[in-house]
C-alpha positions as CSV (number, residue, x, y, z in Angstrom):
1,E,0.1,0.0,-0.1
2,V,1.4,3.5,-1.0
3,Q,1.6,5.6,2.0
4,L,3.2,8.9,3.0
5,Q,3.9,10.8,5.7
6,A,4.6,14.6,5.7
7,S,6.2,16.2,8.9
8,G,8.5,19.5,9.4
9,G,5.9,22.0,9.6
10,G,5.8,24.5,12.5
11,L,5.9,28.2,13.4
12,V,8.8,30.3,12.0
13,Q,9.4,34.2,11.6
14,A,9.5,35.7,8.1
15,G,12.9,35.2,6.7
16,G,13.6,31.9,8.7
17,S,13.7,28.5,7.4
18,L,12.1,25.2,7.6
19,R,12.7,21.4,6.3
20,L,9.5,19.3,5.7
21,S,10.0,15.6,5.2
22,C,7.9,13.2,3.1
23,A,8.6,9.8,4.2
24,A,7.4,7.0,1.5
25,S,6.5,3.5,2.2
26,G,4.8,0.9,0.2
27,F,7.0,1.9,-2.9
28,T,10.4,3.1,-3.7
29,L,10.9,6.4,-5.2
30,D,12.9,5.3,-8.4
31,D,9.8,4.8,-10.1
32,Y,7.4,8.1,-8.8
33,T,6.9,11.5,-8.9
34,I,6.4,13.2,-5.2
35,G,4.9,16.5,-5.2
36,W,4.7,19.2,-2.3
37,F,1.5,21.1,-2.4
38,R,0.0,23.8,0.2
39,Q,-3.4,25.0,1.1
40,A,-3.8,28.0,3.0
41,P,-7.1,29.3,4.7
42,G,-10.1,30.2,2.0
43,K,-7.6,29.5,-1.0
44,E,-7.7,26.4,-3.3
45,R,-4.8,23.8,-2.7
46,E,-1.6,25.2,-5.1
47,G,1.7,22.9,-6.6
48,V,4.7,23.9,-4.8
49,S,7.6,21.5,-6.2
50,C,8.0,18.5,-7.5
51,I,10.7,15.8,-8.6
52,H,10.6,12.3,-9.9
53,G,12.9,10.3,-7.9
54,G,14.9,8.3,-10.9
55,N,16.2,11.9,-12.0
56,G,13.7,14.1,-13.1
57,G,12.5,17.6,-12.4
58,P,12.9,19.3,-10.3
59,H,10.0,22.0,-11.1
60,Y,8.9,24.8,-8.7
61,A,6.1,27.6,-8.8
62,D,7.2,30.7,-9.6
63,S,6.4,32.0,-5.8
64,V,8.9,29.8,-4.5
65,K,11.5,29.8,-7.2
66,G,15.0,30.6,-5.7
67,R,13.6,30.2,-1.7
68,F,12.8,26.6,-1.6
69,T,14.6,23.2,-2.8
70,I,13.1,19.6,-3.2
71,S,15.7,16.8,-2.7
72,S,15.1,13.1,-2.9
73,D,17.1,10.6,-0.7
74,N,16.3,7.1,-2.1
75,A,18.1,5.5,0.4
76,K,15.6,6.7,2.8
77,N,12.6,6.5,0.6
78,T,12.3,10.3,1.8
79,V,11.7,13.6,-0.1
80,Y,12.5,17.2,1.2
81,L,11.4,20.6,0.8
82,Q,14.0,22.9,2.0
83,M,12.1,26.0,2.7
84,N,14.2,29.2,3.0
85,S,13.9,33.1,3.1
86,L,10.0,32.3,4.6
87,K,7.1,34.7,4.1
88,P,3.9,35.3,5.5
89,E,2.3,34.2,2.5
90,D,3.9,31.0,2.7
91,T,1.9,30.0,5.7
92,A,-0.4,26.9,4.8
93,V,-1.0,23.3,5.2
94,Y,1.4,21.4,3.1
95,Y,1.0,18.2,1.5
96,C,3.2,15.3,-0.7
97,A,1.7,13.1,-2.8
98,A,2.9,10.3,-4.9
99,F,2.6,9.9,-8.6
100,E,3.6,6.4,-10.6
101,G,5.7,7.5,-13.3
102,R,6.7,10.9,-14.6
103,I,4.5,13.7,-15.4
104,G,7.0,16.7,-16.1
105,I,5.8,20.2,-15.3
106,L,2.4,18.9,-15.5
107,C,3.3,17.8,-11.4
108,L,2.8,21.2,-10.6
109,I,-1.3,21.2,-11.3
110,P,-2.9,19.5,-8.2
111,R,-5.9,18.1,-10.4
112,K,-3.4,15.8,-12.0
113,W,-2.8,14.1,-8.6
114,E,-6.8,13.9,-7.4
115,N,-6.5,9.9,-8.0
116,N,-3.0,9.7,-5.8
117,A,-2.0,9.0,-2.4
118,W,-1.6,12.1,-0.5
119,G,-0.3,12.4,3.0
120,Q,-1.7,14.1,5.9
121,G,-0.5,17.6,5.8
122,T,1.9,19.5,7.7
123,L,0.8,23.0,9.1
124,V,3.6,25.9,8.3
125,T,2.8,29.6,10.0
126,V,5.0,32.3,9.0
127,S,4.7,35.2,11.5
128,S,5.5,38.7,10.4
């Protein structure tokens, strides 16, 4: 069974950093694309970043380019999202999801992942 567990969220001041982890089980990252998404209160879910564990991507939303870095540790079956220079507008619940295969930059479109496995979400709060 494909399962994902996101962790690492918390409260941080603007300009600070956090690293989110997405631990995968039931499959190996080599064959999957892992995406990070976020949803702020009252807003639609948006794609943040994604990477294929077998060497593909990464892709970033324009709003996080230059500040966030996604990486994959296949030995640990875990994908990380390093978030630097955080802004209050980054405040949201962050989710990771798994897509078998590659979808390129389309991985930033949440509706492409509707029928895939999702983690439970981790809350990131950035104070001004």
